[in-house]
C-alpha positions as CSV (number, residue, x, y, z in Angstrom):
1,M,-23.7,-75.6,25.8
2,E,-21.6,-78.3,27.6
3,N,-22.9,-77.3,30.9
4,I,-26.7,-77.6,29.5
5,I,-25.8,-81.1,28.0
6,N,-24.1,-82.3,31.3
7,N,-27.1,-81.1,33.3
8,L,-29.5,-82.9,31.0
9,I,-27.5,-86.1,31.1
10,T,-27.6,-85.9,34.9
11,E,-31.4,-85.9,34.6
12,L,-31.6,-88.8,32.4
13,K,-29.7,-90.7,34.6
14,R,-31.5,-90.0,37.7
15,G,-34.6,-92.0,36.8
16,T,-32.4,-94.8,35.8
17,Q,-30.6,-95.0,39.0
18,I,-34.0,-96.2,40.8
19,I,-34.1,-99.1,38.4
20,F,-30.5,-100.0,39.0
21,V,-30.8,-99.7,42.9
22,L,-34.1,-101.6,43.2
23,S,-32.6,-104.4,40.9
24,A,-29.4,-104.7,43.0
25,L,-31.2,-104.9,46.3
26,K,-32.7,-108.3,45.4
27,E,-30.0,-109.4,48.2
28,S,-29.7,-107.3,51.3
29,Q,-26.8,-104.8,51.2
30,Y,-25.5,-101.8,53.0
31,G,-24.7,-98.5,51.2
32,Y,-21.1,-99.1,50.4
33,S,-21.5,-102.7,49.3
34,L,-24.3,-101.7,46.9
35,L,-21.9,-98.8,45.7
36,A,-19.2,-101.2,44.9
37,Q,-21.8,-103.6,43.2
38,L,-23.1,-101.1,40.8
39,E,-19.5,-99.9,40.2
40,S,-18.6,-103.2,39.2
41,Q,-21.6,-103.3,36.8
42,N,-20.3,-99.7,35.2
43,V,-23.1,-97.9,37.0
44,S,-21.8,-94.6,38.4
45,I,-23.7,-93.2,41.2
46,E,-22.1,-91.1,44.1
47,A,-22.5,-91.8,47.7
48,G,-24.2,-88.4,48.2
49,T,-26.9,-89.6,45.6
50,L,-27.3,-93.1,46.9
51,Y,-28.0,-92.8,50.6
52,P,-30.8,-90.1,50.0
53,L,-32.1,-92.4,47.4
54,L,-32.1,-95.5,49.7
55,R,-33.7,-93.5,52.5
56,R,-36.6,-92.1,50.2
57,L,-37.2,-95.6,48.7
58,E,-37.6,-96.9,52.1
59,E,-40.0,-94.1,53.1
60,Q,-42.1,-94.9,50.0
61,G,-42.3,-98.4,51.3
62,L,-40.2,-100.0,48.4
63,L,-37.4,-101.1,50.7
64,D,-37.1,-102.8,54.1
65,S,-34.0,-102.2,56.1
66,T,-32.3,-103.9,59.3
67,W,-29.1,-102.6,61.5
68,D,-26.4,-105.0,61.9
69,T,-24.6,-104.2,65.2
70,T,-22.6,-107.3,65.2
71,E,-19.6,-105.5,64.0
72,S,-17.7,-102.8,65.5
73,R,-19.4,-100.2,63.1
74,P,-23.2,-100.7,62.8
75,R,-24.5,-101.0,59.0
76,K,-28.0,-100.5,57.8
77,Y,-28.8,-103.1,55.3
78,Y,-31.7,-102.6,52.7
79,K,-33.5,-105.1,50.7
80,I,-36.3,-104.8,48.0
81,N,-39.8,-105.8,49.5
82,P,-42.6,-107.5,47.5
83,T,-44.1,-103.9,47.0
84,G,-40.8,-102.8,45.5
85,I,-40.4,-105.7,43.4
86,K,-44.0,-104.9,41.9
87,V,-42.9,-101.2,41.4
88,L,-39.7,-102.6,39.6
89,E,-41.4,-104.6,37.5
90,S,-43.7,-101.8,36.5
91,L,-40.4,-99.6,36.0
92,K,-39.0,-102.3,33.8
93,E,-42.1,-102.5,31.5
94,A,-42.0,-98.6,31.2
95,W,-38.4,-98.6,30.4
96,L,-38.8,-101.2,27.6
97,Q,-41.5,-99.0,26.1
98,I,-39.5,-96.0,26.2
99,E,-36.6,-97.7,24.8
100,K,-38.7,-98.9,21.9
101,Q,-40.1,-95.4,21.3
102,M,-36.3,-93.9,21.4
103,S,-35.3,-96.7,19.1
104,S,-38.0,-95.8,16.5
105,L,-37.0,-92.0,16.9
106,F,-33.3,-92.5,16.3
107,K,-34.1,-94.6,13.3
108,E,-36.5,-91.7,11.9
109,V,-33.5,-89.2,12.7
110,K,-30.9,-90.9,10.7
């Protein structure tokens, strides 16, 4: 049963990670700096999850990216673009609606 619960919690987190990442990319960041920022906000996301998510969000046209080759190690920086901002606002509205529904449900369950 614990395995089932852990899998379901992972599924719940998956959708919220998009909101966290889009919100955090109002300023341009590379993957590791984004991981560190999210961790400082108590948002746990693994690098193996974050990097494919960044690529997918970029492919969907929600993020812009640039390469910085001035350092010895090139870094790809991501930043939310205007389309991503619109999507983020819609996701926030949806989340707030879900939160209201869940709060109502939990009050009834007590």
